[in-house]
C-alpha positions in Angstrom: -6.1 7.8 -12.9 -4.9 5.0 -10.6 -7.7 5.4 -7.9 -10.6 5.5 -11.1 -9.2 2.7 -12.7 -9.0 0.3 -9.7 -12.3 1.8 -8.1 -15.0 -0.9 -7.7 -18.8 -0.3 -7.7 -20.5 -2.9 -5.8 -24.4 -3.2 -5.2 -25.1 -1.0 -2.4 -27.3 -4.1 -1.3 -24.3 -6.4 -0.8 -22.5 -3.6 1.5 -26.0 -2.0 3.2 -29.1 -4.2 2.4 -31.4 -2.4 4.9 -29.9 1.5 4.1 -32.6 4.2 3.6 -30.9 7.9 2.7 -33.6 10.8 3.7 -34.1 12.7 1.3 -32.7 16.0 2.1 -29.8 14.6 2.7 -29.4 14.3 -0.8 -31.7 17.4 -2.6 -28.5 19.2 -3.1 -25.9 16.4 -3.9 -23.7 16.4 -6.8 -24.3 14.5 -9.7 -22.1 11.8 -10.7 -21.5 8.5 -13.0 -19.6 5.6 -13.0 -16.0 5.8 -13.8 -14.3 3.2 -14.9 -14.9 0.1 -16.7 -18.1 0.0 -15.0 -19.3 2.9 -16.5 -19.6 0.7 -19.6 -22.8 -1.2 -18.4 -24.1 1.9 -16.2 -24.2 5.6 -17.7 -27.3 7.0 -15.2 -26.5 9.8 -13.6 -26.5 9.6 -9.5 -26.4 11.6 -6.1 -23.6 11.5 -4.3 -23.8 10.9 -0.5 -21.4 10.1 2.4 -21.7 7.8 4.9 -20.4 8.9 8.3 -21.1 6.1 10.2 -21.4 2.2 10.2 -25.1 1.7 11.6 -27.0 -0.1 8.9 -23.9 -0.5 6.5 -20.1 0.2 5.8 -19.4 3.8 5.8 -18.2 5.5 2.8 -19.1 6.8 -0.3 -22.5 5.7 -2.3 -24.3 7.0 -5.7 -27.8 7.0 -4.6 -30.8 7.6 -6.9 -34.0 10.4 -6.8 -35.9 8.1 -4.8 -33.0 7.9 -1.9 -32.2 4.5 -2.6 -28.5 3.8 -2.8 -27.8 1.7 -5.9 -23.4 1.4 -5.5 -20.8 1.6 -3.3 -17.9 2.9 -4.6 -15.0 1.2 -3.0 -11.7 3.6 -4.0 -8.7 2.1 -5.9 -6.4 3.1 -3.7 -6.7 1.8 -0.2 -10.3 -0.4 -1.1 -11.6 -3.8 0.1 -13.0 -5.1 -2.8 -11.0 -6.5 -5.7 -13.8 -8.4 -7.8 -16.2 -6.4 -9.8 -19.5 -7.8 -10.3 -19.2 -9.4 -13.4 -16.3 -11.4 -11.7 -13.1 -9.2 -13.1 -10.4 -9.1 -11.1 -9.2 -5.7 -10.0 -5.4 -4.9 -8.3 -5.5 -2.2 -5.8 -3.1 0.2 -4.0 -2.5 0.1 -1.0 -0.6 3.2 0.7 -0.7 2.2 4.4 1.0 5.4 5.9 -1.9 7.0 4.8 -4.1 4.8 6.1 -2.7 5.5 9.2 -2.9 9.1 8.5 -6.6 8.9 7.9 -7.7 7.0 11.2 -5.8 9.8 13.3 -7.4 12.3 11.4 -10.9 10.9 11.5 -10.3 10.2 15.1 -9.1 13.8 16.3 -11.9 15.5 14.2 -14.7 12.8 15.1 -13.9 12.7 18.9 -13.2 9.3 18.9 -9.6 8.4 18.5 -8.4 5.8 21.5 -6.0 8.1 23.4 -5.3 5.7 25.7 -3.8 3.4 22.6 -2.4 6.7 22.1 -0.9 7.1 25.6 0.3 3.1 25.4 2.1 3.8 22.1 4.2 7.0 23.9 5.0 4.9 26.5 6.4 2.2 24.9 8.4 4.1 22.8 10.2 5.9 26.0 10.9 2.5 27.1 12.3 1.7 24.3 14.3 4.8 23.4 15.8 3.9 27.9 16.7 0.4 26.2 18.9 1.6 23.3 16.8 0.5 20.5 15.1 3.4 18.0 11.2 3.4 18.5 11.0 5.0 15.2 11.9 2.0 13.5 9.7 -0.4 15.7 6.9 1.9 15.6 7.5 1.5 11.4 7.5 -1.9 11.5 4.1 -2.6 13.3 2.4 -0.9 11.1 4.0 -1.7 8.2 2.5 -5.3 6.2 5.5 -7.9 6.3 5.1 -7.9 3.0 6.6 -4.1 3.1 9.0 -5.1 6.7 10.6 -8.3 5.6 12.6 -6.7 2.6 14.0 -4.3 5.0 15.3 -6.8 7.5 16.9 -8.6 4.7 18.4 -5.4 3.7 19.7 -4.7 7.1 21.5 -8.6 7.3 23.0 -7.8 3.9 24.0 -4.4 5.6 25.1 -6.5 9.0 27.1 -9.2 6.4 28.8 -6.4 4.3 30.0 -4.8 8.0 31.0 -8.1 9.1 33.6 -9.0 6.4 35.3 -6.0 6.1 35.7 -6.0 10.3 33.7 -2.7 10.7 31.6 -2.0 13.9 29.2 0.5 14.3 30.5 2.0 17.1 33.6 3.3 15.7 32.1 5.2 13.0 32.4 8.8 14.1 29.1 10.9 14.0 30.0 13.4 11.4 31.4 10.2 9.2 29.9 10.0 6.2 28.9 6.6 5.0 29.1 6.6 1.1 30.8 3.0 0.4 29.1 1.2 -2.7 26.7 -0.8 -0.8 24.7 2.6 0.4 25.0 4.1 -2.6 23.8 1.2 -4.6 21.2 0.5 -2.2 20.0 4.2 -2.8 19.6 3.7 -6.5 17.3 0.5 -5.4 15.0 3.0 -3.3 14.8 5.5 -6.2 14.5 2.3 -9.0 11.6 1.0 -7.1 9.6 4.0 -6.6 9.3 4.9 -10.3 9.3 1.2 -11.5 6.1 1.0 -8.9 4.8 4.0 -10.8 5.2 2.9 -14.3 3.8 -0.9 -13.3 1.0 1.0 -11.3 -0.1 3.3 -14.8 0.8 0.2 -16.7 -1.8 -1.6 -15.0 -4.5 1.3 -14.2 -4.5 2.2 -18.5 -3.8 -1.0 -19.8 -6.0 -3.3 -18.0 -6.9 -5.2 -21.4 -3.6 -5.9 -22.3 -2.6 -7.0 -18.2 -5.3 -9.1 -18.8 -4.4 -11.1 -22.1 -0.5 -10.8 -20.9 -2.0 -12.8 -17.3 -3.7 -15.4 -19.1 -0.8 -16.2 -21.6 1.2 -16.6 -18.6 -0.8 -18.4 -16.3 -1.2 -20.8 -19.2 2.2 -21.5 -20.0 3.9 -20.5 -16.9 3.4 -23.1 -13.8 4.9 -20.3 -11.3 2.7 -18.0 -12.3 0.0 -19.1 -10.4 -0.3 -22.2 -6.9 1.6 -22.0 -4.1 4.7 -21.4 -5.7 3.8 -18.4 -7.4 6.4 -16.0 -5.6 9.4 -18.8 -6.1 10.5 -16.9 -9.7 10.3 -13.8 -8.1 12.6 -15.0 -5.7 15.6 -14.9 -8.0 15.8 -11.4 -9.4 15.4 -10.6 -5.6 18.2 -13.0 -4.3 20.4 -11.2 -7.5 19.8 -8.0 -5.8 20.8 -8.8 -2.4 23.6 -10.6 -3.5 24.8 -7.8 -5.8 24.4 -5.0 -2.4 26.3 -7.4 -0.5 29.6 -7.2 -3.1 29.4 -3.6 -4.1 29.7 -3.2 0.0 32.6 -5.5 -0.2 34.4 -4.8 -2.9 33.1 -1.2 -3.3 33.6 0.4 0.0 35.1 3.5 0.5 39.4 3.2 1.5 40.5 5.0 4.5 44.1 6.7 5.0 46.2 5.6 7.5 
């Protein structure tokens, strides 16, 4: 449902102006109509054709007419590239970096085009990191995640370091079997669960109530100077800093007390 709501049908001549599909390639291809908001303006049936290579146009899913002429390029709502429909309306895409990474690996292995030299170099880097007592997994996650996702992780780590410093607690003094269930860790676990649920709710709202979201966006843009422009993210920093401060307070005040 979310993928359909955020899918953009791009005119094929925009991504593959000279592309021609062999008639035999679509003889038994399934039929499909446009879905989502753009289906109101085009109710025609098209043949589905998947382009596997990047020759004469972008690879991906195309909707082709009976003559073999590509009409629409289907840009998915998840990990898609086009954020504006032909009528000028903007679309909120949903990104899944881990799924995209795995798709690159699977396509590379099945297609025989995986850059094994890069995989080997990455494995060697991981070995060097482990020998230097640095977590290679955390390093790799920071490499492939966008900075917008890795920066909050860094800030969370700084909050944990601040809590440990205030409490005079050092990591080397922790026993391997000692459960770390202080208030800050429990609250952070709740942040993770709440963030996941909020993300799903927001995505469903954007995907199913696009007209309402558009009106709300227009209203906030008109009445709130922080909605657009270079300082658009300044307002969202206030609740973020509040959550970070609350996390530090819970970690310090509600830390588990040890016996003598």
